[in-house]
Each structure stands twice: as structure tokens, then as C-alpha cells.
N, C-alpha and C positions, 0 to 999 in steps of 0.2 A: 558745184565751186567753180568748175573748170568754165562751164558757161558764163557764169557772171563775171569772173575776170575776163572773158572775150567782151561782154559787154561793157566792163569799166574802160577798157581800153578803146572801145568805140565813142565812146563818152568823152576820152580825153581828146582825141583825134579831132572828134566834132566839136569840142569846147563847149560841151552841152550842159548845164549845170540841172536841168530837169532828169536827164538821163542818168547823172551822177548820183543825184538823190534816190532815183529808183532802184539802180544798183545794188546802194549801200543798204535801201529797205529790205529789198530781196535777199541780200546776204545775211541781213540780221533775221528773217524768217526762218533760212535755212539753218542758222545756228540755233534759235529758239528752240528747236526739237531734236538739239544733239546734246551729248554730254558737255559741250562747251558753251552751255545756254548762256553764262555771261559776258562772253564775247557778243552776243546780240544786243546788249545794253551799249557797247561802245560804237557798234554800228550805227543803232538809232541816232546816237548823239551825233553822229558825222554827217548823217542822212538829214538830221533837222537842221543843220547849220544851211545846207544847199537847198531845201525842199521849198518850191513856190507856194505862194499861197493858194488853196483850192483844195484839188482831192490828193495832191503828193503831202501837203504838209499834215491832212487830216491822217492820211495812211500810216505816216510816220510815228505821229502821236497814239494811234491804235496799237501800233506793234509794239512800243515802248511800253505801253500800259500793262499788256497781256505779258509781254516778257519782265517785266517787274513783278508780277501778281506771281507768274508761274516762280521766279526763285525767291519768292516770300517778300519782297520790298514792297510792303504795302503803302507806305508813305509816297515812295516815288511812283506808284503804279494810279493811286489817287490823284497826284499831280498830274499824272501824264492824261488822265481822262479829263481832268479841267482844260488841258492845253487842248485837246482833242476837241472839246466843245467852243473854245474859242475860236479853233481854227474853222469850226464850221460856220462861224457867224463873219468872217472875213469875205470879202470881196476877192473872186480867186483871181489869179494872174494866168494871161495865157500860157499854155503849155504844150508844145507838140506833142509829147511823148502819149499824152493821154488820147489824143486823135486815131491813134494806133488800135485804140479799143481792146477789149478782153482784159489779160491780166495786167496790162498796161495802165488800168483805169482802177479806181476806188470809187465805185458808185455811192450816192448818197444812201439815207435810210428810204426803206425799211429793210434792206437785204444785206448787202456785205459789212456794212457798217455796225448794224445791229447784231450780224454774227460776230463780229469782233468784240462788241460789249458783252454779249452773253458769256462768251469764253472768258472773258477778264472777271466780270462779277462773278461768276462758278469758281475761279480759282481764288477770289478774295473772301469768299464765303457768304456773298450775298446774293442769296437764291432766290430770293422773291424777284431782284432786278434780272438775275440772269434767266429765269423762266420766263420773263416778260419780253425781253429782247431776242431770246432763242427762238421763241414762238412766232414773233413778229419776222425774223428772219426767215425761217420756213416757209410761212404763209405766204410772205413776198416772193421768195425763190420760185414758190409751185404756182403763183398766180402771175408771174411775169412771164417776158419773153421766154422761149425755150433756149435761146443762146447763150442768156445770161445766167441760166442755172447753173451750180455748181454742186454736183452730189457729194462731194467730200465737206463741203461747208454745212450742206444739210445734215449729211451723216454727224459731223461733229457736234451740231446744234442739239441735235437729238441726245448726245450724250451729255451736254448741259441738261436738258429736260430730266435726262434719267437719275443723274445728281441729285437735281432740285427735288425730284420725288421721292429719292431715297432719304435724304436727310428733312423733308418736310413733312413724313410721314402720309406720303401717297405714293405706295408701292405699287398699286395699279397703275398710276400713271406712267410710273418707270418702265412699267413690265410693256405698256404699250408704244412707248419711246424705243425700247430696246429692241422691240419686234422690226422696227423699222431697220436698224442697224445690221440685225441678224440675216433679214431678207435681200442685202447688198450681196450680188455675185462675187466672188472669189476676187475676180480682176478688177472691180471696183473697191477692194479694203485697201485703201492708202495707208501707208506706213504710220501717219500721226494716228490714224483710228485705231491701230492696235495699241500703240502706246495709251492711249486714252482708256482703253479697255482694261491695261496693266493698273492703271490706276484705280478704275472701276473696282477692280479684284481685291485691291489694297482697301476699299472703302468697305467692302463687304464684310469684312474679317472685324470691324468694330465691334466690340463686345455688347455696347448698346443697342446695336443690332439684330444680335442673336436672339433665336425663338420664334421671329415672325415667319409664318408658313411662306406667304410670299415672296420675304426677302431670301429665304433659303432658296427658292426657285429661281429668283433672279441670279442668285450667285452662282447655281450650279449651269445657266445659260452661258453666265459671262465666263464660266470658265471652260465650257464648252467650246464657246469660240477663241478662246486662247489656247485651246489645243489644237483646233483645225487649222487657226491662223498660222500657229508654230510650226505645224506638219507641212503645211504651204511653203512657208519660207524655207525650210530644210530641202524640200523638194527643189525650189527655184536655184538652189546655190550649187546644186550636183551637176 
């Protein structure tokens, strides 16, 4: 957030609306994964008022849709998905921020935007749509330019596939997706991935999933990841 405050100051000094929108959107992303995730909605509202047509406006709608789904506001999430679709159909305006590339862009499907859609539909419980978009995101990242890949996005998209596999009666597919996560070296295990695995661990305790041998094996693997991840986190704090 200190970096974001610096970026916001730069945006004010430059009087650049596109950069103001980007900083508000990025602050919302940080807040989304924090205990104060409701604050993220206020930040997306601010960003939406500033974002020019094009990638910036699509990005803000995507962030809002996922945040709203995460806090349980289904109606707002679906409305944001509608705004995202409308934003994708608009003629983009020139925005110098996007020219820098990398994290300052929000490229069209089937990579980054499909990743966001997969995560949102998972949180909404629409697992067939989640599986479709998560698979599209993973495929696009793997087949696209190396410099545009995001191992974090790919790993979290696999979490969506695991969730869909468990709840749609495909534990073998969930196991295959989980292996991709387990194969990530410790230095690539981003904090959001740990949070996602905790949610998966909670899902595995549902009574209607008990009794399935593959589900039990999945639960053991997820628990093992959490134990190792927690031990690594303790070591890093000392």
C-alpha cells in the first residue's frame, strides 16, 4: 500500500486520470485479499468513475465482480459481470498507462480476463462456467508468449478447477489440477494461493463429501500443503 500511495501521488502530480484509475484498482486488489475486503468495493467504485474505456474499465469491472462474489453479494457481482461485458464491447480510448505493458495492462481473453471470470464464477458457485474460463486461461497462458505468463494466475485457476472437480463429482480431475499446485516450488507459492488452499480445506470437510476415497486423499494432500506452507511462513518471519 505504500507503493500504491506513491503511485497515487505520481498520478496527482501528473494529473493523469488513467493512472488514478489504475492505482485505485490495484489498491482494491490488495484489499480484496485482506480482512478488510469490503473496502475493496469502495475502491472499485472510485476507480470505475475514473477508468477510461478499454482495458482499464474492463479491469475494474472484473475486480468488482470477484470482490462482490467473495463477500457474498451475488447481485452486485452479476451486475459487475454485465458491466464487464459491456466494457469489452466499447471502443477503447487511448491510455498511456497501458503502453508500459506488464501489470499495467489487462489483456483481452483468453488469458487474464478468463482467469478473473473463472475465479468469480467459482465464488458464485457456477462451477461449469468456472471450469470453462479457468481452462481457457490456463491454456492461453501456456500457449502464449512466455513474457505474458503468470504462474500465480495459473495456480489460482487450477484452484478453480479443483473446486469444480470436487463439487461436480470429478475428484480425479481435481487431483490432477491439485498436482500442478503441489509441484510449485516454495518460492512461487504466493500468499493468495495459501488462502485459496485454506478455503479448499474447509470445503473438504463438508459432510456430503465424506466416504469417498479419492476425496479423502485430496483432503490429505491439501492438509499437507497447508502444514508445509505454514511452516515455511513461520521460518520466514524469524
